[in-house]
C-alpha positions as CSV (number, residue, x, y, z in Angstrom):
1,M,-44.9,-57.8,-1.3
2,K,-45.5,-60.9,-3.1
3,L,-46.5,-64.6,-2.0
4,E,-43.5,-66.8,-2.7
5,I,-44.9,-70.4,-3.5
6,E,-42.1,-72.9,-4.2
7,R,-41.3,-76.6,-4.0
8,K,-37.7,-77.9,-3.3
9,F,-36.2,-81.1,-4.4
10,L,-32.7,-82.9,-4.1
11,V,-31.0,-83.3,-7.3
12,R,-28.8,-86.1,-8.7
13,P,-25.7,-84.3,-9.7
14,S,-24.7,-86.8,-12.1
15,M,-27.7,-86.2,-14.2
16,V,-27.7,-82.4,-14.4
17,A,-24.0,-82.2,-15.3
18,A,-24.6,-81.6,-19.0
19,L,-27.4,-79.1,-18.2
20,V,-25.3,-76.7,-16.2
21,Q,-22.1,-76.4,-18.3
22,S,-22.9,-72.6,-18.8
23,G,-21.3,-71.7,-15.7
24,G,-24.3,-70.3,-13.7
25,Q,-24.5,-67.3,-11.3
26,R,-22.7,-67.3,-8.0
27,F,-24.2,-65.8,-4.8
28,T,-23.0,-65.3,-1.4
29,Q,-25.8,-64.8,1.0
30,G,-25.9,-64.3,4.9
31,Y,-28.6,-64.1,7.4
32,L,-29.1,-61.2,9.9
33,S,-32.1,-62.8,11.5
34,G,-33.8,-66.3,11.4
35,K,-37.5,-65.5,12.3
36,P,-38.5,-63.6,10.2
37,S,-35.7,-64.5,7.7
38,V,-33.7,-61.5,6.9
39,R,-31.4,-62.5,4.1
40,V,-28.5,-60.4,2.3
41,R,-27.6,-61.8,-1.0
42,L,-24.8,-60.7,-3.2
43,D,-24.6,-61.6,-6.8
44,H,-20.9,-61.8,-7.9
45,G,-22.2,-60.4,-11.1
46,G,-22.5,-56.9,-9.5
47,K,-26.0,-56.8,-7.8
48,A,-27.3,-57.3,-4.3
49,W,-30.6,-57.7,-2.5
50,L,-32.0,-57.6,1.0
51,T,-34.9,-60.1,1.3
52,I,-37.3,-60.6,4.1
53,K,-39.4,-63.8,4.4
54,G,-42.3,-64.6,6.8
55,E,-43.1,-68.0,8.2
56,A,-44.4,-70.7,5.8
57,I,-48.2,-70.9,5.3
58,E,-49.1,-74.5,4.8
59,D,-51.6,-75.4,2.1
60,E,-54.6,-77.7,2.9
61,V,-54.5,-81.2,2.0
62,D,-56.6,-82.0,-1.3
63,E,-59.0,-84.9,-1.9
64,H,-56.2,-87.1,-2.8
65,G,-54.4,-86.6,0.6
66,Q,-51.7,-84.4,-1.3
67,K,-50.4,-81.1,0.1
68,G,-49.8,-78.2,-2.0
69,A,-46.6,-76.1,-2.0
70,P,-45.9,-74.2,1.1
71,A,-46.3,-70.3,0.5
72,R,-44.8,-67.5,2.5
73,E,-44.8,-63.8,2.3
74,E,-41.7,-62.2,0.6
75,Y,-40.3,-58.6,0.5
76,E,-37.3,-58.1,-1.7
77,Y,-35.2,-54.8,-2.3
78,E,-32.2,-54.2,-4.4
79,I,-29.5,-52.6,-2.4
80,P,-26.1,-51.1,-3.3
81,V,-23.3,-53.8,-3.5
82,A,-21.2,-51.9,-1.0
83,D,-24.0,-52.0,1.6
84,A,-24.4,-55.7,0.8
85,K,-20.7,-56.4,1.5
86,G,-21.0,-54.5,4.8
87,L,-24.1,-56.3,5.9
88,L,-22.5,-59.7,5.0
89,G,-19.8,-58.8,7.5
90,L,-22.6,-58.5,10.2
91,C,-23.9,-62.0,9.3
92,K,-22.7,-64.8,11.6
93,H,-24.1,-67.4,9.2
94,K,-23.3,-67.5,5.4
95,L,-23.1,-69.7,2.5
96,D,-22.0,-69.8,-1.2
97,K,-23.7,-71.3,-4.2
98,I,-23.9,-71.3,-7.9
99,R,-27.5,-71.2,-9.4
100,H,-28.2,-72.6,-12.8
101,R,-31.6,-72.1,-14.6
102,V,-33.1,-74.9,-16.7
103,T,-36.4,-74.8,-18.4
104,V,-38.7,-77.9,-18.1
105,G,-42.0,-77.8,-19.8
106,A,-43.7,-74.5,-19.0
107,H,-41.5,-73.8,-15.9
108,V,-38.0,-72.7,-15.0
109,W,-36.1,-74.7,-12.4
110,E,-33.4,-73.1,-10.5
111,I,-30.6,-75.7,-9.7
112,D,-28.3,-74.7,-6.8
113,Q,-24.9,-76.1,-6.4
114,F,-23.4,-75.4,-2.9
115,L,-20.0,-74.6,-2.3
116,G,-17.7,-74.5,0.7
117,P,-18.8,-76.7,3.5
118,H,-22.0,-77.6,1.8
119,E,-20.1,-78.9,-1.3
120,G,-21.7,-81.9,-2.7
121,L,-25.3,-80.7,-2.1
122,W,-27.4,-79.8,-5.0
123,M,-31.1,-78.7,-4.8
124,A,-33.6,-77.6,-7.2
125,E,-36.5,-75.3,-6.8
126,I,-39.5,-74.3,-8.8
127,E,-41.7,-71.4,-8.1
128,L,-45.5,-71.6,-8.7
129,D,-48.4,-69.3,-9.2
130,R,-50.7,-71.5,-7.1
131,P,-50.0,-74.1,-4.2
132,D,-51.8,-76.9,-6.2
133,E,-50.3,-75.9,-9.6
134,R,-49.2,-78.8,-11.6
135,F,-45.7,-79.2,-13.2
136,E,-43.4,-81.6,-15.0
137,R,-41.2,-83.3,-12.5
138,P,-37.7,-83.8,-14.3
139,E,-35.9,-87.2,-13.8
140,W,-32.9,-85.6,-12.3
141,V,-34.9,-84.6,-9.1
142,T,-35.1,-87.0,-6.2
143,D,-36.7,-86.5,-2.7
144,E,-38.8,-83.5,-2.2
145,V,-37.6,-81.5,0.8
146,S,-40.1,-78.5,0.7
147,D,-41.3,-79.3,4.3
148,D,-38.0,-80.3,5.8
149,G,-36.6,-77.2,7.5
150,R,-33.1,-78.5,7.5
151,Y,-32.9,-77.6,3.8
152,T,-33.9,-74.1,4.0
153,N,-30.9,-71.8,3.1
154,G,-31.0,-70.2,6.5
155,A,-30.7,-73.6,8.3
156,L,-28.0,-74.8,6.0
157,A,-26.0,-71.5,6.7
158,K,-26.6,-72.0,10.4
159,A,-25.6,-75.7,10.4
160,G,-22.5,-75.2,8.4
161,R,-23.0,-78.4,6.5
162,A,-25.6,-80.3,4.6
163,P,-28.1,-82.8,6.2
164,A,-26.6,-86.3,5.8
165,A,-30.0,-87.7,4.2
166,S,-33.4,-86.6,3.7
167,H,-36.3,-87.9,5.7
168,G,-37.5,-89.8,2.5
169,A,-34.3,-91.6,2.2
170,V,-34.3,-92.7,5.8
171,A,-37.9,-93.8,5.4
172,R,-36.8,-96.1,2.3
173,A,-34.1,-97.6,4.6
174,L,-36.6,-98.2,7.4
175,V,-38.9,-99.9,5.0
176,L,-36.3,-102.5,4.4
177,L,-35.9,-103.0,8.1
178,G,-39.7,-103.0,8.6
179,D,-40.1,-105.9,5.9
180,R,-37.8,-108.0,8.0
181,L,-39.3,-107.2,11.4
182,A,-42.7,-107.9,9.9
183,Q,-41.7,-111.5,9.8
184,F,-40.9,-111.8,13.7
185,E,-43.5,-113.2,16.1
186,P,-44.7,-110.4,18.5
187,G,-42.9,-111.8,21.4
188,K,-39.5,-111.9,19.5
189,R,-40.1,-108.5,18.2
190,L,-40.4,-107.1,21.7
191,S,-37.5,-109.1,23.1
192,T,-35.2,-107.7,20.2
193,I,-35.9,-104.1,21.1
194,G,-32.9,-103.9,23.5
195,P,-30.1,-105.5,21.4
196,L,-31.3,-103.7,18.2
197,M,-31.3,-100.4,20.1
198,E,-27.8,-101.2,21.4
199,A,-26.6,-101.7,17.9
200,A,-27.7,-98.3,17.0
201,S,-26.4,-96.5,19.8
202,L,-23.0,-98.3,19.5
203,M,-22.5,-96.9,16.1
204,A,-23.8,-93.4,17.1
205,V,-20.8,-93.5,19.6
206,A,-18.3,-95.2,17.4
207,D,-17.0,-92.1,15.7
208,G,-16.6,-90.1,19.1
209,E,-19.7,-87.8,18.5
210,V,-23.6,-88.5,18.6
211,D,-24.9,-85.9,16.0
212,D,-28.5,-84.7,15.5
213,D,-28.6,-86.8,12.2
214,E,-27.7,-89.9,14.2
215,R,-30.2,-89.1,17.0
216,E,-33.1,-88.7,14.5
217,V,-32.5,-91.9,12.6
218,I,-32.1,-93.8,15.9
219,R,-35.4,-92.2,17.1
220,R,-37.1,-93.5,14.2
221,V,-35.4,-96.8,14.2
222,L,-36.7,-97.3,17.8
223,Q,-40.3,-96.4,16.9
224,K,-40.1,-98.8,14.0
225,L,-39.0,-101.6,16.5
226,S,-41.8,-100.8,18.7
227,I,-44.4,-100.6,15.9
228,D,-44.5,-96.8,16.0
229,A,-46.0,-97.1,19.5
230,L,-43.4,-95.0,21.4
231,S,-43.6,-91.4,21.8
232,S,-40.7,-89.1,20.9
233,V,-40.1,-88.5,24.5
234,V,-39.8,-92.1,25.6
235,A,-37.7,-92.7,22.5
236,D,-35.3,-89.9,23.4
237,A,-35.0,-91.1,27.0
238,M,-34.2,-94.8,25.7
239,L,-31.7,-93.4,23.4
240,S,-30.1,-91.3,26.0
241,S,-29.6,-94.3,28.4
242,S,-28.3,-96.6,25.8
243,V,-25.7,-94.1,24.5
244,E,-24.5,-93.3,28.1
245,Q,-24.1,-97.1,28.8
246,T,-22.0,-97.3,25.6
247,Q,-19.8,-94.5,26.6
248,E,-19.3,-95.7,30.0
249,L,-18.4,-99.3,29.0
250,G,-16.3,-98.3,26.0
251,V,-16.9,-99.2,22.4
252,E,-14.9,-102.4,22.3
253,K,-16.5,-103.9,25.5
254,R,-20.0,-102.8,24.2
255,C,-19.5,-104.4,20.8
256,A,-18.6,-107.7,22.4
257,E,-21.7,-107.5,24.6
258,L,-23.9,-106.5,21.6
259,A,-22.5,-109.5,19.4
260,A,-23.4,-112.0,22.1
261,A,-26.9,-110.4,22.4
262,L,-27.7,-110.3,18.7
263,V,-26.5,-114.0,18.3
264,K,-28.7,-114.9,21.2
265,H,-32.0,-113.3,20.0
266,D,-31.1,-114.5,16.3
267,V,-31.1,-110.8,15.0
268,V,-27.5,-110.5,13.7
269,R,-28.7,-109.5,10.2
270,E,-31.0,-107.0,11.6
271,G,-28.5,-105.6,14.0
272,I,-25.8,-105.1,11.3
273,F,-28.3,-103.3,9.1
274,I,-29.4,-100.9,11.8
275,A,-25.6,-100.3,12.6
276,V,-24.8,-99.6,9.1
277,L,-27.7,-97.3,8.7
278,V,-26.7,-95.2,11.8
279,A,-23.1,-95.1,10.5
280,D,-23.9,-94.1,7.0
281,V,-26.6,-91.5,7.7
282,S,-24.2,-89.1,9.1
283,G,-22.0,-88.2,6.2
284,G,-21.1,-91.8,5.2
285,I,-19.2,-94.6,7.1
286,V,-15.9,-93.3,8.4
287,A,-12.7,-95.3,9.3
288,K,-13.7,-95.8,13.1
289,E,-17.2,-96.8,12.2
290,R,-16.0,-99.2,9.6
291,A,-13.7,-100.8,12.1
292,V,-16.6,-101.3,14.6
293,L,-18.7,-102.8,11.8
294,D,-16.0,-105.3,10.9
295,Q,-15.5,-106.2,14.5
296,L,-19.3,-106.8,15.0
297,A,-19.3,-108.9,11.9
298,R,-16.3,-111.1,13.1
299,L,-17.8,-111.5,16.6
300,T,-21.2,-112.6,15.3
301,K,-19.5,-114.9,12.7
302,V,-21.4,-113.5,9.6
303,D,-20.0,-113.8,6.2
304,E,-18.6,-110.9,4.5
305,G,-21.6,-111.0,2.1
306,T,-23.9,-110.0,4.9
307,L,-22.0,-106.9,5.9
308,Q,-21.7,-105.9,2.1
309,W,-25.5,-106.5,1.7
310,A,-26.4,-104.1,4.4
311,I,-23.9,-101.5,3.2
312,S,-25.1,-101.7,-0.3
313,A,-28.8,-101.6,0.7
314,V,-28.4,-98.6,3.0
315,H,-26.4,-96.8,0.3
316,E,-29.0,-97.5,-2.2
317,A,-32.0,-96.2,0.0
318,L,-29.9,-93.2,1.0
319,G,-29.2,-92.2,-2.6
320,R,-25.4,-92.6,-2.2
């Protein structure tokens, strides 16, 4: 048994293209169990392993308020390729990726290029000897996702797709929103929670499905609007009520009502920003969502520049 200590980051694909031209090593891996994680990994080069991983052991926060890398027990055994293929057939959740290895300073980084339904996602991992070990952080990594359970390979396999945006990316977008809300008088801020919440729920319903990524960002938007005073339970209840009303009235009628409310409360710019954020966070702005955004802009009589500003600002914050 060894103690696995690793940190995981998202990657800018355009910046690593020149580093990974050698082809890499392709893996198919499947999961027989989630807790503990029991993984079968097949190396297309002719080897295979069965790996069992325990729950993450969180490291303590240091004197600077920084957490070390999470660690967990890991047991790994090489198994016959034929056995691996048979076990993969028993796995409901699988994924494919190509692993590239790049040396940076004193450490080797493993860069994973995901394939199939996860195509477009790149992540980099670095294994450490100690949770507080120092390392050189290359310019091609972006947000750290070591503590974000959505980015474990098991969670990715189960979800069947990559998360739309990291928590860090959403936080950057919410900083932009918070800067504008900070300029409001307390009374105005409270009075605008309703219409701005409706802007979020309208876009969540616009594409016909309210997914987990949209629900999470709306929950965080609502907490930002209320100066983080709402509990998750209350935020979820408000979200569910708003989504139900939008679904009952229909997107077109709800859009007209929302436009009038945003104009009345003088929060058109903020409402459009929130609508764009919710639309973009779940895999990008699709045609149905763009049509609603255009309708909202037309009904509130904002210029094209305002909508484009919101789209550009959200794109940049989310790392698109």
